[in-house]
KOLRO-857297 format. One line per 2 residues: their letters; for each residue x, y, z of N, C-alpha, C. Coordinates in steps of 0.001 Angstrom, whole numbers. Layout:
<lumros>
A) X:Y:Z:X:Y:Z:X:Y:Z; ... $
</lumros>
This chain:
<lumros>
XX) 45412:51892:-968:44172:51345:-1402:44400:50424:-2592; 43864:49196:-2465:44013:48260:-3570:42711:48165:-4339 $
XX) 42859:48158:-5597:41675:48043:-6439:41490:46592:-6849; 40236:46164:-6821:39942:44808:-7275:39596:44866:-8742 $
XX) 40202:43931:-9478:39941:43887:-10898:38598:43233:-11151; 37894:43748:-12104:36620:43156:-12497:36893:41877:-13275 $
XX) 36035:40900:-13093:36196:39618:-13761:35993:39785:-15270; 36780:39068:-16044:36640:39143:-17490:35512:38257:-17999 $
XX) 35072:37292:-17156:34046:36349:-17589:32806:36490:-16712; 31679:36648:-17354:30392:36654:-16653:29499:35635:-17352 $
XX) 28878:34795:-16567:28008:33770:-17150:26799:34444:-17777; 26344:33917:-18906:25174:34473:-19580:23930:34299:-18720 $
XX) 23852:33154:-18064:22742:32914:-17141:23325:32553:-15790; 22639:32971:-14764:23125:32672:-13428:22963:31185:-13143 $
XX) 23965:30636:-12475:23877:29235:-12100:22950:29112:-10897; 22053:28157:-10990:21094:27975:-9903:21761:27265:-8734 $
XX) 21585:27828:-7565:22102:27209:-6350:21014:26321:-5763; 21357:25101:-5432:20392:24206:-4811:20116:24663:-3378 $
XX) 18867:24587:-3001:18517:24934:-1631:18976:23825:-706; 19436:24220:443:19895:23235:1404:18692:22684:2159 $
XX) 18634:21363:2240:17521:20720:2942:17721:20874:4450; 16696:21307:5114:16774:21473:6560:16299:20228:7298 $
XX) 15564:19376:6561:15032:18184:7193:15853:16981:6759; 16026:16047:7657:16710:14820:7315:15697:13686:7304 $
XX) 15894:12760:6407:14983:11629:6304:15318:10608:7380; 14339:10263:8166:14516:9255:9201:13833:7971:8755 $
XX) 14432:6836:9049:13754:5581:8688:12477:5415:9508; 11480:4776:8898:10205:4595:9563:10361:3645:10734 $
XX) 9777:4025:11855:9790:3170:13034:8393:2585:13175; 8286:1284:12937:6994:625:13016:6645:293:14462 $
XX) 5346:220:14739:4885:-220:16055:5250:-1686:16248; 5449:-2088:17494:5787:-3483:17786:4659:-4427:17398 $
XX) 3432:-3927:17424:2276:-4776:17127:2160:-5110:15643; 2912:-4425:14782:2830:-4663:13337:3851:-5708:12894 $
XX) 3637:-6932:13325:4502:-8041:12930:3846:-8802:11783; 4629:-9374:10863:4032:-10133:9767:3139:-11259:10286 $
XX) 1959:-11380:9683:987:-12382:10098:-117:-11824:10982; 38:-10599:11441:-968:-9976:12306:-2197:-9591:11491 $
XX) -3368:-9774:12078:-4601:-9331:11435:-4787:-7859:11766; -5006:-7046:10725:-5158:-5601:10873:-6566:-5185:10484 $
XX) -6995:-4040:10999:-8253:-3433:10587:-7900:-2162:9823; -8382:-2053:8587:-8109:-868:7773:-9039:256:8203 $
XX) -8487:1457:8353:-9265:2597:8829:-9688:3558:7739; -9077:3493:6573:-9445:4430:5511:-9274:3759:4162 $
XX) -9751:4434:3136:-9618:3924:1789:-10825:3112:1374; -10698:2522:222:-11802:1768:-357:-12243:593:512 $
XX) -11292:-21:1200:-11589:-1216:1987:-11649:-933:3492; -12018:273:3887:-12055:618:5314:-13045:-290:6055 $
XX) -12635:-680:7247:-13447:-1577:8051:-13161:-3045:7802; -12373:-3359:6780:-12057:-4752:6472:-10903:-5224:7346 $
XX) -10939:-6508:7659:-9841:-7131:8382:-8933:-7802:7365; -7645:-7547:7465:-6675:-8049:6492:-5476:-8647:7216 $
XX) -4656:-9369:6477:-3462:-10001:7034:-2228:-9240:6554; -1350:-8902:7484:-102:-8210:7168:923:-9221:6673 $
XX) 1451:-8992:5459:2461:-9895:4887:3874:-9436:5206; 4158:-8127:5034:5495:-7633:5349:5479:-6121:5500 $
XX) 6541:-5620:6122:6723:-4178:6284:7657:-3716:5177; 7225:-2719:4424:8033:-2191:3335:8657:-872:3760 $
XX) 9413:-276:2868:10065:990:3184:9059:2133:3230; 9443:3224:3837:8675:4475:3868:7322:4351:4554 $
XX) 7200:3507:5557:5971:3432:6336:4832:2716:5662; 5134:1866:4690:4095:1178:3941:4089:-301:4317 $
XX) 2894:-868:4430:2732:-2271:4762:2161:-3009:3553; 2601:-4240:3334:2040:-5091:2294:998:-5983:2945 $
XX) -261:-5870:2485:-1361:-6607:3092:-2145:-7361:2022; -2938:-8315:2485:-3897:-8990:1612:-5075:-9417:2457 $
XX) -6216:-9622:1816:-7488:-9915:2484:-7550:-11209:3255; -7293:-12341:2750:-7025:-12715:1373:-8210:-12440:453 $
XX) -7920:-12247:-813:-8940:-11853:-1791:-10083:-12857:-1846; -9756:-14117:-1752:-10781:-15160:-1819:-11724:-15079:-618 $
XX) -11238:-14593:483:-12044:-14538:1704:-12916:-13290:1771; -12294:-12120:1658:-13068:-10881:1843:-12914:-9856:730 $
XX) -12257:-10215:-366:-12205:-9330:-1521:-11136:-8260:-1492; -10229:-8289:-513:-9153:-7296:-464:-7927:-7893:-1159 $
XX) -7465:-7279:-2261:-6310:-7826:-2980:-5000:-7453:-2302; -3901:-7898:-2883:-2583:-7458:-2418:-2521:-5948:-2560 $
XX) -2175:-5274:-1487:-2147:-3805:-1498:-1024:-3302:-611; -665:-2033:-851:233:-1331:61:-610:-330:840 $
XX) -391:-267:2156:-1183:602:3018:-238:1314:3972; -508:2587:4230:277:3332:5204:27:2766:6596 $
XX) 1095:2621:7380:958:1983:8686:158:2825:9678; -43:4095:9389:-822:4940:10294:-2319:4712:10166 $
XX) -2757:4079:9088:-4180:3895:8845:-4651:2478:9119; -3998:1809:10064:-4420:464:10447:-4431:340:11966 $
XX) -5266:-570:12442:-5266:-954:13854:-4840:-2416:13885; -3846:-2732:14702:-3390:-4111:14827:-4245:-4825:15867 $
XX) -4651:-6039:15562:-5400:-6852:16514:-4458:-7870:17134; -4951:-8600:18110:-4112:-9613:18761:-4125:-10935:17998 $
XX) -4946:-11042:16948:-5039:-12268:16158:-3847:-12371:15208; -3256:-13557:15156:-2094:-13779:14300:-2349:-14997:13416 $
XX) -1985:-14882:12138:-2130:-15954:11160:-735:-16427:10769; -560:-17734:10623:720:-18294:10199:921:-18011:8710 $
XX) 1990:-17298:8349:2269:-16975:6942:3577:-17624:6487; 4014:-18654:7185:5331:-19243:6904:5430:-19892:5532 $
XX) 4345:-20390:4953:4415:-21100:3688:4351:-20232:2451; 4206:-18915:2616:4060:-18021:1465:5373:-17918:702 $
XX) 5290:-17931:-627:6453:-17882:-1506:7172:-16537:-1345; 8413:-16592:-882:9189:-15367:-659:9480:-14634:-1957 $
XX) 9596:-15367:-3053:9870:-14750:-4346:8729:-13818:-4763; 7495:-14258:-4518:6325:-13434:-4849:6300:-12181:-3970 $
XX) 6557:-12346:-2684:6547:-11201:-1767:7634:-10205:-2139; 8816:-10700:-2523:9907:-9808:-2944:9515:-9008:-4180 $
XX) 8907:-9675:-5162:8509:-9007:-6400:7438:-7952:-6116; 6484:-8285:-5288:5389:-7371:-4986:5865:-6205:-4131 $
XX) 6943:-6394:-3389:7455:-5356:-2499:8114:-4197:-3233; 8503:-4390:-4471:9221:-3351:-5216:8259:-2291:-5745 $
XX) 8751:-1071:-5858:7938:51:-6337:7518:-120:-7794; 8348:-784:-8606:8030:-954:-10017:6754:-1774:-10206 $
XX) 6482:-2684:-9274:5291:-3529:-9365:4023:-2686:-9283; 4069:-1603:-8530:2889:-771:-8286:2796:429:-9199 $
XX) 3822:679:-10019:3789:1853:-10891:2800:1629:-12020; 2150:2693:-12423:1162:2618:-13501:1835:2942:-14815 $
XX) 1370:2304:-15879:1931:2626:-17186:1357:3958:-17651; 2199:4723:-18317:1773:6046:-18764:879:5912:-19984 $
XX) -154:6741:-20027:-1068:6727:-21160:-979:8063:-21878; -1279:8039:-23151:-1277:9264:-23946:-2445:10144:-23508 $
XX) -2228:11442:-23500:-3297:12369:-23161:-4355:12395:-24253; -5569:12669:-23887:-6654:12707:-24867:-6569:13991:-25681 $
XX) -6835:13857:-26947:-6898:15026:-27807:-8280:15655:-27702; -8468:16752:-28377:-9754:17448:-28331:-10879:16602:-28923 $
XX) -10594:15915:-30020:-11615:15067:-30647:-12014:13919:-29722; -11018:13289:-29086:-11305:12188:-28178:-12099:12661:-26970 $
XX) -11862:13880:-26556:-12558:14427:-25394:-14056:14518:-25663; -14421:14970:-26843:-15835:15132:-27160:-16493:13801:-27526 $
XX) -15714:12857:-28024:-16255:11539:-28340:-16432:10684:-27091; -15765:11045:-26021:-15733:10233:-24815:-17127:10013:-24229 $
XX) -17989:10995:-24284:-19326:10867:-23728:-20171:9857:-24478; -19888:9638:-25754:-20672:8724:-26574:-20352:7267:-26270 $
XX) -19088:6965:-26039:-18710:5571:-25811:-18851:5214:-24335; -19110:3951:-24068:-19213:3497:-22689:-17808:3278:-22140 $
XX) -17598:3619:-20878:-16254:3434:-20320:-15919:1941:-20222; -14706:1608:-20645:-14284:219:-20627:-13606:-90:-19302 $
XX) -13914:-1270:-18775:-13306:-1702:-17524:-11855:-2073:-17786; -10962:-1612:-16908:-9559:-1937:-17067:-9332:-3390:-16694 $
XX) -8600:-4100:-17531:-8291:-5490:-17251:-7135:-5555:-16260; -7247:-6475:-15322:-6185:-6681:-14354:-5070:-7477:-15011 $
XX) -3848:-7101:-14705:-2681:-7772:-15257:-2687:-9243:-14833; -2526:-10175:-15759:-2543:-11603:-15403:-1458:-11977:-14392 $
XX) -345:-11254:-14416:738:-11523:-13457:271:-11233:-12032; -504:-10159:-11864:-1024:-9816:-10539:-2025:-10850:-10059 $
XX) -2850:-11344:-10976:-3837:-12360:-10613:-3117:-13631:-10158; -2068:-13985:-10862:-1298:-15179:-10513:-623:-15016:-9153 $
XX) -52:-13827:-8892:575:-13554:-7595:-452:-13651:-6472; -1632:-13102:-6709:-2693:-13134:-5692:-3096:-14577:-5385 $
XX) -3220:-15400:-6411:-3615:-16797:-6212:-2560:-17568:-5435; -1281:-17304:-5732:-204:-17995:-5011:-233:-17665:-3529 $
XX) -430:-16392:-3218:-460:-15970:-1816:-1722:-16497:-1124; -2871:-16397:-1798:-4142:-16817:-1209:-4188:-18311:-917 $
XX) -3606:-19113:-1787:-3662:-20565:-1628:-3055:-20986:-296; -1872:-20475:3:-1185:-20826:1242:-1908:-20207:2443 $
XX) -2309:-18952:2298:-2935:-18242:3410:-4280:-18854:3787; -5095:-19190:2789:-6412:-19773:3073:-6276:-21134:3746 $
XX) -5261:-21909:3366:-5037:-23205:4019:-4724:-23015:5497; -3915:-22006:5812:-3573:-21736:7210:-4754:-21144:7977 $
XX) -5570:-20346:7316:-6722:-19723:7977:-7780:-20771:8310; -7970:-21724:7420:-9007:-22750:7637:-8644:-23714:8755 $
XX) -7385:-23764:9148:-6979:-24622:10265:-7505:-24084:11598; -7706:-22772:11686:-8174:-22148:12928:-9682:-21949:12831 $
XX) -10455:-22473:13790:-11913:-22333:13699:-12359:-20875:13798; -13350:-20510:13006:-13991:-19191:12982:-13105:-18050:12494 $
XX) -11866:-18328:12096:-10987:-17244:11639:-11440:-16693:10285; -11919:-17554:9400:-12371:-17077:8091:-13597:-16179:8246 $
XX) -14510:-16552:9134:-15692:-15717:9387:-15281:-14389:10009; -14265:-14411:10870:-13751:-13192:11498:-13176:-12246:10453 $
XX) -12431:-12786:9478:-11850:-11955:8426:-12919:-11422:7476; -13996:-12186:7277:-15084:-11741:6402:-15874:-10598:7020 $
XX) -16006:-10589:8340:-16806:-9570:9019:-16098:-8232:8970; -16866:-7165:8726:-16251:-5838:8712:-16384:-5197:10089 $
XX) -15479:-4310:10370:-15421:-3635:11674:-16160:-2314:11589; -16966:-2039:12596:-17605:-725:12691:-17887:-429:14153 $
XX) -18073:831:14452:-18366:1252:15824:-19844:1524:15981; -20359:1204:17127:-21743:1529:17450:-21760:2737:18371 $
XX) -22927:3217:18686:-23024:4495:19398:-22395:4473:20787; -22420:3336:21457:-21888:3318:22820:-20476:2741:22913 $
XX) -19809:2533:21788:-18456:1980:21784:-17425:3091:21585; -16378:3021:22381:-15309:4007:22293:-14008:3300:21912 $
XX) -13405:3686:20784:-12236:2939:20302:-11035:3002:21249; -10876:4096:21991:-9721:4190:22875:-9863:3286:24098 $
XX) -11064:2764:24360:-11267:1860:25477:-11275:400:25034; -11189:150:23743:-11263:-1215:23231:-9902:-1909:23310 $
XX) -9976:-3219:23418:-8780:-4055:23337:-8967:-4939:22121; -8062:-4825:21186:-8179:-5609:19957:-7395:-6863:20125 $
</lumros>
């Protein structure tokens, strides 16, 4: 019989073992109908029912879209590809500045700046003061104008396309979305 010697060293705290991930990350597979320039209908969120133009496909199932803002009030946004319906209408987006699209495509562009938490005194004073409207970053306004200028020029070349983008989508009582052709 062999005796095992006890270890002379014992850690003061146990080392944490990382859990093994059972799921693997798969790259997002976009539908064929989601090509840049396609007019989409938003299904959820603040701008649901609006028709927008797809600018590019980003990572993690997110699409970069715009209204354009001048036409229907939808700014440059990121939207999950599951919450859109692609239509057969296509807009020419060839003249859009690639540098702007690249900058807007990055996660840092959409990150919010951190704010200090309110103290107890500020919490009770908050009801007295009127809430201030957050100012939009001038860089974002400039990016929106650059994209809109080119897009609106291309949209105005096609008759009735601007009116189509302005109109919101909704269902009536006798319409069934699974039977529709967009």
